[in-house]
Structure formats: structure tokens, C-alpha cells
N, CA, C and O atoms as a CHARMM CRD file, in Angstrom:
* protein
*
  340
    1    1 MET  N     25.16400   8.43900   0.34400 PROA 1      0.00000
    2    1 MET  CA    24.06400   7.96000   1.15700 PROA 1      0.00000
    3    1 MET  C     24.67100   7.32800   2.41200 PROA 1      0.00000
    4    1 MET  O     25.60200   6.52700   2.32300 PROA 1      0.00000
    5    2 THR  N     24.15300   7.68100   3.54400 PROA 2      0.00000
    6    2 THR  CA    24.65900   7.19100   4.81700 PROA 2      0.00000
    7    2 THR  C     24.13700   5.77100   5.07700 PROA 2      0.00000
    8    2 THR  O     22.96300   5.47800   4.85300 PROA 2      0.00000
    9    3 GLU  N     25.02900   4.90300   5.55300 PROA 3      0.00000
   10    3 GLU  CA    24.61700   3.54100   5.90000 PROA 3      0.00000
   11    3 GLU  C     24.51400   3.43000   7.41700 PROA 3      0.00000
   12    3 GLU  O     25.40500   3.86700   8.14600 PROA 3      0.00000
   13    4 LEU  N     23.42200   2.84200   7.87700 PROA 4      0.00000
   14    4 LEU  CA    23.18600   2.62700   9.30600 PROA 4      0.00000
   15    4 LEU  C     22.83400   1.17300   9.53900 PROA 4      0.00000
   16    4 LEU  O     22.19900   0.53000   8.70200 PROA 4      0.00000
   17    5 SER  N     23.25500   0.65900  10.68900 PROA 5      0.00000
   18    5 SER  CA    22.80700  -0.68300  11.06000 PROA 5      0.00000
   19    5 SER  C     21.32900  -0.59200  11.45100 PROA 5      0.00000
   20    5 SER  O     20.83600   0.48500  11.78600 PROA 5      0.00000
   21    6 ALA  N     20.64100  -1.70700  11.40600 PROA 6      0.00000
   22    6 ALA  CA    19.23200  -1.73300  11.79100 PROA 6      0.00000
   23    6 ALA  C     19.07800  -1.28000  13.24400 PROA 6      0.00000
   24    6 ALA  O     18.12400  -0.57900  13.58300 PROA 6      0.00000
   25    7 THR  N     20.00800  -1.68000  14.09000 PROA 7      0.00000
   26    7 THR  CA    19.95200  -1.29100  15.50400 PROA 7      0.00000
   27    7 THR  C     20.08400   0.22400  15.64500 PROA 7      0.00000
   28    7 THR  O     19.31200   0.85500  16.36500 PROA 7      0.00000
   29    8 GLU  N     21.06600   0.80100  14.95300 PROA 8      0.00000
   30    8 GLU  CA    21.27900   2.25100  14.99900 PROA 8      0.00000
   31    8 GLU  C     20.06800   2.99500  14.44700 PROA 8      0.00000
   32    8 GLU  O     19.64500   4.00100  15.01600 PROA 8      0.00000
   33    9 ALA  N     19.51500   2.51200  13.35600 PROA 9      0.00000
   34    9 ALA  CA    18.33500   3.15400  12.76200 PROA 9      0.00000
   35    9 ALA  C     17.16300   3.11700  13.73800 PROA 9      0.00000
   36    9 ALA  O     16.42200   4.09200  13.86000 PROA 9      0.00000
   37   10 ALA  N     16.99700   2.00000  14.42800 PROA 10     0.00000
   38   10 ALA  CA    15.90500   1.88400  15.39900 PROA 10     0.00000
   39   10 ALA  C     16.10100   2.86800  16.54800 PROA 10     0.00000
   40   10 ALA  O     15.15300   3.52000  16.98400 PROA 10     0.00000
   41   11 ARG  N     17.32200   2.96800  17.03000 PROA 11     0.00000
   42   11 ARG  CA    17.60700   3.86800  18.14600 PROA 11     0.00000
   43   11 ARG  C     17.40700   5.33600  17.76500 PROA 11     0.00000
   44   11 ARG  O     16.99600   6.15200  18.59100 PROA 11     0.00000
   45   12 ARG  N     17.70100   5.65800  16.51200 PROA 12     0.00000
   46   12 ARG  CA    17.66600   7.05100  16.06800 PROA 12     0.00000
   47   12 ARG  C     16.53600   7.30700  15.06200 PROA 12     0.00000
   48   12 ARG  O     16.63400   8.21700  14.23900 PROA 12     0.00000
   49   13 PHE  N     15.48300   6.51900  15.12500 PROA 13     0.00000
   50   13 PHE  CA    14.45800   6.56800  14.09200 PROA 13     0.00000
   51   13 PHE  C     13.84300   7.95600  13.93600 PROA 13     0.00000
   52   13 PHE  O     13.64900   8.41500  12.81000 PROA 13     0.00000
   53   14 SER  N     13.53700   8.62500  15.02700 PROA 14     0.00000
   54   14 SER  CA    12.94600   9.95600  14.94100 PROA 14     0.00000
   55   14 SER  C     13.90100  10.92800  14.25400 PROA 14     0.00000
   56   14 SER  O     13.47600  11.71700  13.41000 PROA 14     0.00000
   57   15 ASP  N     15.18800  10.88100  14.60800 PROA 15     0.00000
   58   15 ASP  CA    16.19000  11.74400  13.96600 PROA 15     0.00000
   59   15 ASP  C     16.33200  11.39700  12.48500 PROA 15     0.00000
   60   15 ASP  O     16.47200  12.28100  11.64100 PROA 15     0.00000
   61   16 LEU  N     16.29300  10.10600  12.18400 PROA 16     0.00000
   62   16 LEU  CA    16.38900   9.65300  10.79800 PROA 16     0.00000
   63   16 LEU  C     15.23300  10.23100   9.97700 PROA 16     0.00000
   64   16 LEU  O     15.44400  10.73800   8.87500 PROA 16     0.00000
   65   17 LEU  N     14.01600  10.15400  10.51500 PROA 17     0.00000
   66   17 LEU  CA    12.85700  10.69700   9.79100 PROA 17     0.00000
   67   17 LEU  C     12.95100  12.20900   9.64400 PROA 17     0.00000
   68   17 LEU  O     12.56700  12.75800   8.61100 PROA 17     0.00000
   69   18 ASP  N     13.46000  12.88500  10.66800 PROA 18     0.00000
   70   18 ASP  CA    13.65100  14.33800  10.55700 PROA 18     0.00000
   71   18 ASP  C     14.61300  14.66800   9.41100 PROA 18     0.00000
   72   18 ASP  O     14.35800  15.58400   8.63000 PROA 18     0.00000
   73   19 ALA  N     15.71300  13.92200   9.31300 PROA 19     0.00000
   74   19 ALA  CA    16.69200  14.15800   8.25300 PROA 19     0.00000
   75   19 ALA  C     16.08100  13.91600   6.87500 PROA 19     0.00000
   76   19 ALA  O     16.36200  14.64700   5.92600 PROA 19     0.00000
   77   20 VAL  N     15.24700  12.88900   6.77400 PROA 20     0.00000
   78   20 VAL  CA    14.57700  12.59400   5.50200 PROA 20     0.00000
   79   20 VAL  C     13.58100  13.70000   5.16300 PROA 20     0.00000
   80   20 VAL  O     13.56600  14.21800   4.04700 PROA 20     0.00000
   81   21 GLU  N     12.75600  14.04900   6.13600 PROA 21     0.00000
   82   21 GLU  CA    11.69700  15.02600   5.89300 PROA 21     0.00000
   83   21 GLU  C     12.23500  16.43400   5.63800 PROA 21     0.00000
   84   21 GLU  O     11.78700  17.10200   4.70600 PROA 21     0.00000
   85   22 HSD  N     13.17800  16.88800   6.44100 PROA 22     0.00000
   86   22 HSD  CA    13.60700  18.28200   6.38100 PROA 22     0.00000
   87   22 HSD  C     14.79900  18.53900   5.46500 PROA 22     0.00000
   88   22 HSD  O     14.94400  19.63600   4.92600 PROA 22     0.00000
   89   23 ARG  N     15.64800  17.53600   5.28800 PROA 23     0.00000
   90   23 ARG  CA    16.85100  17.75500   4.47800 PROA 23     0.00000
   91   23 ARG  C     16.90200  16.87300   3.23400 PROA 23     0.00000
   92   23 ARG  O     17.83900  16.96200   2.44100 PROA 23     0.00000
   93   24 GLY  N     15.89000  16.02300   3.07000 PROA 24     0.00000
   94   24 GLY  CA    15.83900  15.17500   1.87800 PROA 24     0.00000
   95   24 GLY  C     16.89700  14.08600   1.85300 PROA 24     0.00000
   96   24 GLY  O     17.20000  13.54800   0.78800 PROA 24     0.00000
   97   25 GLU  N     17.47000  13.74900   3.01300 PROA 25     0.00000
   98   25 GLU  CA    18.51700  12.72500   3.06400 PROA 25     0.00000
   99   25 GLU  C     17.93400  11.33000   2.87400 PROA 25     0.00000
  100   25 GLU  O     16.75100  11.09600   3.12200 PROA 25     0.00000
  101   26 SER  N     18.78000  10.41500   2.43500 PROA 26     0.00000
  102   26 SER  CA    18.41800   9.00300   2.29300 PROA 26     0.00000
  103   26 SER  C     19.43400   8.17100   3.06300 PROA 26     0.00000
  104   26 SER  O     20.58800   8.56800   3.21800 PROA 26     0.00000
  105   27 PHE  N     18.99200   7.01100   3.54300 PROA 27     0.00000
  106   27 PHE  CA    19.83300   6.13900   4.34700 PROA 27     0.00000
  107   27 PHE  C     19.69600   4.70000   3.88200 PROA 27     0.00000
  108   27 PHE  O     18.60600   4.25400   3.52200 PROA 27     0.00000
  109   28 VAL  N     20.80800   3.98000   3.89000 PROA 28     0.00000
  110   28 VAL  CA    20.79400   2.54000   3.64500 PROA 28     0.00000
  111   28 VAL  C     20.80300   1.87800   5.01300 PROA 28     0.00000
  112   28 VAL  O     21.65800   2.17400   5.84900 PROA 28     0.00000
  113   29 ILE  N     19.85900   0.98900   5.23700 PROA 29     0.00000
  114   29 ILE  CA    19.76900   0.26100   6.50600 PROA 29     0.00000
  115   29 ILE  C     20.30900  -1.14100   6.25700 PROA 29     0.00000
  116   29 ILE  O     19.86600  -1.83800   5.34500 PROA 29     0.00000
  117   30 SER  N     21.27400  -1.54200   7.08200 PROA 30     0.00000
  118   30 SER  CA    21.87700  -2.86300   6.88100 PROA 30     0.00000
  119   30 SER  C     21.68500  -3.72900   8.11800 PROA 30     0.00000
  120   30 SER  O     21.51700  -3.24600   9.23700 PROA 30     0.00000
  121   31 ARG  N     21.71900  -5.01200   7.86300 PROA 31     0.00000
  122   31 ARG  CA    21.63400  -6.00300   8.93500 PROA 31     0.00000
  123   31 ARG  C     22.83100  -6.93000   8.76200 PROA 31     0.00000
  124   31 ARG  O     22.99000  -7.57000   7.72300 PROA 31     0.00000
  125   32 GLN  N     23.65800  -6.99300   9.77800 PROA 32     0.00000
  126   32 GLN  CA    24.88900  -7.78600   9.74800 PROA 32     0.00000
  127   32 GLN  C     25.73900  -7.44200   8.52700 PROA 32     0.00000
  128   32 GLN  O     26.31800  -8.31900   7.88600 PROA 32     0.00000
  129   33 GLY  N     25.80100  -6.13000   8.21800 PROA 33     0.00000
  130   33 GLY  CA    26.63200  -5.65600   7.11900 PROA 33     0.00000
  131   33 GLY  C     26.02300  -5.76700   5.73700 PROA 33     0.00000
  132   33 GLY  O     26.62300  -5.31400   4.76200 PROA 33     0.00000
  133   34 THR  N     24.83900  -6.36100   5.63200 PROA 34     0.00000
  134   34 THR  CA    24.18100  -6.52200   4.33600 PROA 34     0.00000
  135   34 THR  C     23.05600  -5.50200   4.19100 PROA 34     0.00000
  136   34 THR  O     22.14800  -5.47700   5.02200 PROA 34     0.00000
  137   35 PRO  N     23.09100  -4.66000   3.15700 PROA 35     0.00000
  138   35 PRO  CA    22.01500  -3.68500   2.95600 PROA 35     0.00000
  139   35 PRO  C     20.67600  -4.39100   2.74400 PROA 35     0.00000
  140   35 PRO  O     20.56800  -5.31600   1.93800 PROA 35     0.00000
  141   36 VAL  N     19.65500  -3.94000   3.48200 PROA 36     0.00000
  142   36 VAL  CA    18.33700  -4.56100   3.35500 PROA 36     0.00000
  143   36 VAL  C     17.23300  -3.57100   2.99300 PROA 36     0.00000
  144   36 VAL  O     16.15900  -3.97700   2.54900 PROA 36     0.00000
  145   37 ALA  N     17.49200  -2.26500   3.18200 PROA 37     0.00000
  146   37 ALA  CA    16.44500  -1.28600   2.88700 PROA 37     0.00000
  147   37 ALA  C     17.07500   0.08400   2.65300 PROA 37     0.00000
  148   37 ALA  O     18.19000   0.36800   3.08900 PROA 37     0.00000
  149   38 VAL  N     16.32200   0.91000   1.95500 PROA 38     0.00000
  150   38 VAL  CA    16.68600   2.31200   1.78500 PROA 38     0.00000
  151   38 VAL  C     15.53100   3.12800   2.32600 PROA 38     0.00000
  152   38 VAL  O     14.37500   2.89100   1.97600 PROA 38     0.00000
  153   39 VAL  N     15.84400   4.09100   3.18200 PROA 39     0.00000
  154   39 VAL  CA    14.83100   5.00000   3.71600 PROA 39     0.00000
  155   39 VAL  C     15.14400   6.37300   3.14300 PROA 39     0.00000
  156   39 VAL  O     16.24300   6.89700   3.32500 PROA 39     0.00000
  157   40 GLY  N     14.17300   6.94700   2.45400 PROA 40     0.00000
  158   40 GLY  CA    14.37500   8.24600   1.83500 PROA 40     0.00000
  159   40 GLY  C     13.05300   8.94500   1.63000 PROA 40     0.00000
  160   40 GLY  O     12.00100   8.41700   1.99100 PROA 40     0.00000
  161   41 PRO  N     13.10200  10.12700   1.05200 PROA 41     0.00000
  162   41 PRO  CA    11.87600  10.89500   0.83000 PROA 41     0.00000
  163   41 PRO  C     10.88400  10.13700  -0.04700 PROA 41     0.00000
  164   41 PRO  O     11.25800   9.47900  -1.01800 PROA 41     0.00000
  165   42 ALA  N      9.62400  10.24600   0.31900 PROA 42     0.00000
  166   42 ALA  CA     8.55900   9.64100  -0.48400 PROA 42     0.00000
  167   42 ALA  C      8.36200  10.46100  -1.75300 PROA 42     0.00000
  168   42 ALA  O      8.55300  11.67700  -1.75900 PROA 42     0.00000
  169   43 LYS  N      7.98400   9.78800  -2.80700 PROA 43     0.00000
  170   43 LYS  CA     7.70100  10.48400  -4.06400 PROA 43     0.00000
  171   43 LYS  C      6.40200  11.26700  -3.90600 PROA 43     0.00000
  172   43 LYS  O      5.44100  10.76400  -3.32300 PROA 43     0.00000
  173   44 PRO  N      6.36500  12.49400  -4.42100 PROA 44     0.00000
  174   44 PRO  CA     5.10800  13.24300  -4.35300 PROA 44     0.00000
  175   44 PRO  C      4.02500  12.52300  -5.16100 PROA 44     0.00000
  176   44 PRO  O      4.28800  11.96000  -6.22400 PROA 44     0.00000
  177   45 ARG  N      2.83800  12.55700  -4.64400 PROA 45     0.00000
  178   45 ARG  CA     1.71900  11.86400  -5.30100 PROA 45     0.00000
  179   45 ARG  C      0.68000  12.86100  -5.78500 PROA 45     0.00000
  180   45 ARG  O      0.44700  13.89700  -5.16400 PROA 45     0.00000
  181   46 SER  N      0.07100  12.52500  -6.89600 PROA 46     0.00000
  182   46 SER  CA    -1.05800  13.29300  -7.41000 PROA 46     0.00000
  183   46 SER  C     -2.03600  12.28700  -7.99700 PROA 46     0.00000
  184   46 SER  O     -1.76900  11.08600  -8.03600 PROA 46     0.00000
  185   47 GLY  N     -3.13200  12.78000  -8.43700 PROA 47     0.00000
  186   47 GLY  CA    -4.12400  11.89300  -9.03000 PROA 47     0.00000
  187   47 GLY  C     -3.85600  11.57500 -10.49300 PROA 47     0.00000
  188   47 GLY  O     -4.64100  10.87400 -11.13000 PROA 47     0.00000
  189   48 ARG  N     -2.74200  12.09100 -11.03500 PROA 48     0.00000
  190   48 ARG  CA    -2.46900  11.88100 -12.46000 PROA 48     0.00000
  191   48 ARG  C     -2.34100  10.40900 -12.83600 PROA 48     0.00000
  192   48 ARG  O     -2.89800   9.96100 -13.83900 PROA 48     0.00000
  193   49 ALA  N     -1.59600   9.66100 -12.01300 PROA 49     0.00000
  194   49 ALA  CA    -1.38400   8.24600 -12.34700 PROA 49     0.00000
  195   49 ALA  C     -2.70900   7.48500 -12.33500 PROA 49     0.00000
  196   49 ALA  O     -2.96000   6.65900 -13.21300 PROA 49     0.00000
  197   50 LEU  N     -3.55100   7.76100 -11.34700 PROA 50     0.00000
  198   50 LEU  CA    -4.85500   7.09700 -11.28400 PROA 50     0.00000
  199   50 LEU  C     -5.72000   7.50600 -12.47300 PROA 50     0.00000
  200   50 LEU  O     -6.37000   6.66200 -13.08900 PROA 50     0.00000
  201   51 LYS  N     -5.72900   8.78700 -12.79300 PROA 51     0.00000
  202   51 LYS  CA    -6.52100   9.25800 -13.92700 PROA 51     0.00000
  203   51 LYS  C     -6.05000   8.60700 -15.22500 PROA 51     0.00000
  204   51 LYS  O     -6.86600   8.19300 -16.04800 PROA 51     0.00000
  205   52 ARG  N     -4.73300   8.51800 -15.40400 PROA 52     0.00000
  206   52 ARG  CA    -4.17600   7.87100 -16.60000 PROA 52     0.00000
  207   52 ARG  C     -4.60800   6.40600 -16.66700 PROA 52     0.00000
  208   52 ARG  O     -5.00200   5.91500 -17.72500 PROA 52     0.00000
  209   53 TYR  N     -4.53000   5.71200 -15.52200 PROA 53     0.00000
  210   53 TYR  CA    -4.92300   4.30400 -15.48500 PROA 53     0.00000
  211   53 TYR  C     -6.40400   4.14500 -15.85600 PROA 53     0.00000
  212   53 TYR  O     -6.76200   3.28800 -16.66400 PROA 53     0.00000
  213   54 LEU  N     -7.25000   4.97600 -15.25900 PROA 54     0.00000
  214   54 LEU  CA    -8.68400   4.87500 -15.54800 PROA 54     0.00000
  215   54 LEU  C     -8.98800   5.19900 -17.00300 PROA 54     0.00000
  216   54 LEU  O     -9.87400   4.58900 -17.60300 PROA 54     0.00000
  217   55 ASN  N     -8.26600   6.14900 -17.57300 PROA 55     0.00000
  218   55 ASN  CA    -8.46000   6.46300 -18.99400 PROA 55     0.00000
  219   55 ASN  C     -8.00700   5.31700 -19.88800 PROA 55     0.00000
  220   55 ASN  O     -8.61300   5.05300 -20.92700 PROA 55     0.00000
  221   56 ASP  N     -6.93000   4.63300 -19.47700 PROA 56     0.00000
  222   56 ASP  CA    -6.40600   3.52000 -20.26500 PROA 56     0.00000
  223   56 ASP  C     -7.22400   2.24100 -20.09500 PROA 56     0.00000
  224   56 ASP  O     -7.13300   1.33500 -20.92400 PROA 56     0.00000
  225   57 HSD  N     -8.02500   2.15700 -19.02500 PROA 57     0.00000
  226   57 HSD  CA    -8.80600   0.95700 -18.72200 PROA 57     0.00000
  227   57 HSD  C    -10.26000   1.34000 -18.45900 PROA 57     0.00000
  228   57 HSD  O    -10.67800   1.41800 -17.30400 PROA 57     0.00000
  229   58 PRO  N    -11.03000   1.58000 -19.51400 PROA 58     0.00000
  230   58 PRO  CA   -12.43000   1.98100 -19.31900 PROA 58     0.00000
  231   58 PRO  C    -13.22900   0.87300 -18.63700 PROA 58     0.00000
  232   58 PRO  O    -12.86400  -0.29900 -18.71800 PROA 58     0.00000
  233   59 PRO  N    -14.32800   1.24800 -17.96100 PROA 59     0.00000
  234   59 PRO  CA   -15.13500   0.24500 -17.27000 PROA 59     0.00000
  235   59 PRO  C    -15.71500  -0.78200 -18.24100 PROA 59     0.00000
  236   59 PRO  O    -16.01100  -0.47400 -19.39500 PROA 59     0.00000
  237   60 ASP  N    -15.86900  -2.00300 -17.74800 PROA 60     0.00000
  238   60 ASP  CA   -16.44600  -3.09500 -18.53200 PROA 60     0.00000
  239   60 ASP  C    -17.96500  -2.93000 -18.51300 PROA 60     0.00000
  240   60 ASP  O    -18.60200  -3.02500 -17.46400 PROA 60     0.00000
  241   61 GLU  N    -18.52000  -2.68500 -19.67700 PROA 61     0.00000
  242   61 GLU  CA   -19.95700  -2.41700 -19.75900 PROA 61     0.00000
  243   61 GLU  C    -20.80100  -3.61600 -19.35600 PROA 61     0.00000
  244   61 GLU  O    -21.94000  -3.44000 -18.92500 PROA 61     0.00000
  245   62 ALA  N    -20.27700  -4.82600 -19.48300 PROA 62     0.00000
  246   62 ALA  CA   -21.04100  -6.02600 -19.14500 PROA 62     0.00000
  247   62 ALA  C    -21.00500  -6.32900 -17.64900 PROA 62     0.00000
  248   62 ALA  O    -21.75500  -7.18300 -17.17500 PROA 62     0.00000
  249   63 TRP  N    -20.14600  -5.64200 -16.90100 PROA 63     0.00000
  250   63 TRP  CA   -19.97200  -5.94500 -15.48400 PROA 63     0.00000
  251   63 TRP  C    -21.26100  -5.77900 -14.68900 PROA 63     0.00000
  252   63 TRP  O    -21.59600  -6.64200 -13.87700 PROA 63     0.00000
  253   64 ALA  N    -21.98300  -4.69600 -14.90500 PROA 64     0.00000
  254   64 ALA  CA   -23.22400  -4.45300 -14.15700 PROA 64     0.00000
  255   64 ALA  C    -24.23200  -5.57200 -14.41900 PROA 64     0.00000
  256   64 ALA  O    -24.90100  -6.03500 -13.49600 PROA 64     0.00000
  257   65 GLN  N    -24.34000  -6.00000 -15.66200 PROA 65     0.00000
  258   65 GLN  CA   -25.27200  -7.09200 -15.98000 PROA 65     0.00000
  259   65 GLN  C    -24.81300  -8.39300 -15.33600 PROA 65     0.00000
  260   65 GLN  O    -25.63400  -9.13700 -14.80000 PROA 65     0.00000
  261   66 ASP  N    -23.50600  -8.68100 -15.38000 PROA 66     0.00000
  262   66 ASP  CA   -22.98100  -9.88600 -14.73300 PROA 66     0.00000
  263   66 ASP  C    -23.30000  -9.86400 -13.24500 PROA 66     0.00000
  264   66 ASP  O    -23.67800 -10.89100 -12.68000 PROA 66     0.00000
  265   67 LEU  N    -23.15500  -8.73000 -12.61500 PROA 67     0.00000
  266   67 LEU  CA   -23.43700  -8.60900 -11.18900 PROA 67     0.00000
  267   67 LEU  C    -24.91400  -8.85400 -10.89500 PROA 67     0.00000
  268   67 LEU  O    -25.24900  -9.54600  -9.93400 PROA 67     0.00000
  269   68 ARG  N    -25.78800  -8.29600 -11.70800 PROA 68     0.00000
  270   68 ARG  CA   -27.23500  -8.53900 -11.51900 PROA 68     0.00000
  271   68 ARG  C    -27.55900 -10.03100 -11.65200 PROA 68     0.00000
  272   68 ARG  O    -28.34800 -10.57000 -10.87600 PROA 68     0.00000
  273   69 GLU  N    -26.95500 -10.68400 -12.62700 PROA 69     0.00000
  274   69 GLU  CA   -27.21500 -12.11200 -12.83200 PROA 69     0.00000
  275   69 GLU  C    -26.70700 -12.94100 -11.65200 PROA 69     0.00000
  276   69 GLU  O    -27.37400 -13.88100 -11.22000 PROA 69     0.00000
  277   70 LEU  N    -25.54000 -12.59900 -11.13800 PROA 70     0.00000
  278   70 LEU  CA   -25.01200 -13.31400  -9.98000 PROA 70     0.00000
  279   70 LEU  C    -25.89900 -13.12700  -8.75300 PROA 70     0.00000
  280   70 LEU  O    -26.17700 -14.08100  -8.02500 PROA 70     0.00000
  281   71 ARG  N    -26.33400 -11.90700  -8.53500 PROA 71     0.00000
  282   71 ARG  CA   -27.20900 -11.64200  -7.38600 PROA 71     0.00000
  283   71 ARG  C    -28.52600 -12.40200  -7.50600 PROA 71     0.00000
  284   71 ARG  O    -29.08900 -12.82200  -6.49500 PROA 71     0.00000
  285   72 ALA  N    -29.01500 -12.58100  -8.71200 PROA 72     0.00000
  286   72 ALA  CA   -30.28900 -13.27100  -8.91800 PROA 72     0.00000
  287   72 ALA  C    -30.20700 -14.74200  -8.53600 PROA 72     0.00000
  288   72 ALA  O    -31.21700 -15.32900  -8.14700 PROA 72     0.00000
  289   73 VAL  N    -29.03400 -15.34900  -8.63600 PROA 73     0.00000
  290   73 VAL  CA   -28.93000 -16.77600  -8.33000 PROA 73     0.00000
  291   73 VAL  C    -28.51700 -17.04500  -6.88600 PROA 73     0.00000
  292   73 VAL  O    -28.52800 -18.19500  -6.44600 PROA 73     0.00000
  293   74 LEU  N    -28.15900 -16.01400  -6.15300 PROA 74     0.00000
  294   74 LEU  CA   -27.77300 -16.20800  -4.75800 PROA 74     0.00000
  295   74 LEU  C    -29.00200 -16.36000  -3.87700 PROA 74     0.00000
  296   74 LEU  O    -30.00800 -15.67800  -4.07100 PROA 74     0.00000
  297   75 LEU  N    -28.91200 -17.24100  -2.93100 PROA 75     0.00000
  298   75 LEU  CA   -29.96300 -17.37000  -1.94200 PROA 75     0.00000
  299   75 LEU  C    -29.58300 -16.49200  -0.76300 PROA 75     0.00000
  300   75 LEU  O    -28.49600 -16.62800  -0.20100 PROA 75     0.00000
  301   76 MET  N    -30.46300 -15.60900  -0.39800 PROA 76     0.00000
  302   76 MET  CA   -30.18900 -14.74000   0.72800 PROA 76     0.00000
  303   76 MET  C    -30.44200 -15.51900   2.01200 PROA 76     0.00000
  304   76 MET  O    -31.51000 -16.10000   2.20400 PROA 76     0.00000
  305   77 GLU  N    -29.44400 -15.52100   2.88400 PROA 77     0.00000
  306   77 GLU  CA   -29.54100 -16.25100   4.13900 PROA 77     0.00000
  307   77 GLU  C    -30.12600 -15.34600   5.20900 PROA 77     0.00000
  308   77 GLU  O    -29.74000 -14.18300   5.33300 PROA 77     0.00000
  309   78 ASP  N    -31.06500 -15.88900   5.98500 PROA 78     0.00000
  310   78 ASP  CA   -31.66500 -15.14500   7.08300 PROA 78     0.00000
  311   78 ASP  C    -30.70200 -15.18600   8.25600 PROA 78     0.00000
  312   78 ASP  O    -30.44800 -16.26900   8.78300 PROA 78     0.00000
  313   79 PRO  N    -30.14900 -14.04300   8.69600 PROA 79     0.00000
  314   79 PRO  CA   -29.16400 -14.04500   9.78200 PROA 79     0.00000
  315   79 PRO  C    -29.75100 -14.49000  11.11400 PROA 79     0.00000
  316   79 PRO  O    -29.00800 -14.84700  12.02700 PROA 79     0.00000
  317   80 ARG  N    -31.08400 -14.47200  11.23800 PROA 80     0.00000
  318   80 ARG  CA   -31.72800 -14.90700  12.49700 PROA 80     0.00000
  319   80 ARG  C    -31.82200 -16.42300  12.57800 PROA 80     0.00000
  320   80 ARG  O    -32.05000 -16.97900  13.65200 PROA 80     0.00000
  321   81 ARG  N    -31.65100 -17.07900  11.46500 PROA 81     0.00000
  322   81 ARG  CA   -31.78100 -18.53100  11.42900 PROA 81     0.00000
  323   81 ARG  C    -30.46800 -19.18500  11.83200 PROA 81     0.00000
  324   81 ARG  O    -29.42800 -18.90200  11.23700 PROA 81     0.00000
  325   82 GLN  N    -30.50100 -20.04200  12.81800 PROA 82     0.00000
  326   82 GLN  CA   -29.31200 -20.74900  13.28800 PROA 82     0.00000
  327   82 GLN  C    -29.11400 -21.99900  12.45700 PROA 82     0.00000
  328   82 GLN  O    -30.05400 -22.76700  12.25400 PROA 82     0.00000
  329   83 THR  N    -27.90000 -22.21000  11.97500 PROA 83     0.00000
  330   83 THR  CA   -27.62400 -23.41700  11.20300 PROA 83     0.00000
  331   83 THR  C    -26.85300 -24.43400  12.02400 PROA 83     0.00000
  332   83 THR  O    -26.68000 -25.57300  11.59100 PROA 83     0.00000
  333   84 ASP  N    -26.37900 -24.03300  13.22800 PROA 84     0.00000
  334   84 ASP  CA   -25.65300 -24.97900  14.07400 PROA 84     0.00000
  335   84 ASP  C    -26.63900 -25.88900  14.79000 PROA 84     0.00000
  336   84 ASP  O    -27.70100 -25.43600  15.21600 PROA 84     0.00000
  337   85 PRO  N    -26.29700 -27.17400  14.92900 PROA 85     0.00000
  338   85 PRO  CA   -27.22000 -28.11700  15.60800 PROA 85     0.00000
  339   85 PRO  C    -27.30900 -27.83900  17.08600 PROA 85     0.00000
  340   85 PRO  O    -28.03200 -28.53100  17.80200 PROA 85     0.00000
């Protein structure tokens, strides 16, 4: 993995992204010799993780009722009414 200073990475950012996108390269970005970040290809995303999460966490059946009860106790404020003195 190639190491670049933050200054060098900033100067060559477009080239760095091209290398990541087209060649799958990764880079360590350092500041004053200390590694602070890794820039590399993003992981491919699909809806599988979200679907798995939703299957593992079914909706709370009481939520709709709780929401109705909360709305019933709220006083609706008239936006035309000024409250400033």
C-alpha cells in the first residue's frame, strides 16, 4: 500500500481517486509521518444488509398506538399567532 503525505494526497487527489477507482489501489495518508487514514475502494453495497436487519428487528406493534396517544396530548400551535411581546 502506498503511503502519501496529506499535502501530496491533496495535490494529487484526482489522480489518487482514479487509481482507486480504476486499478483498485489503496493509499495510506499520513500527517507528519503518522498514518491517519486509508483511502481505498468502497465496499459494494446491496440491500441484503438492510433486509437482514429488518428481518431481525420486526416493527414494534405498539408504536402506532403510542404515536396516536402522543399526538392526542399535543396542543397544536397556530403559526399565525405571535408569541413574542
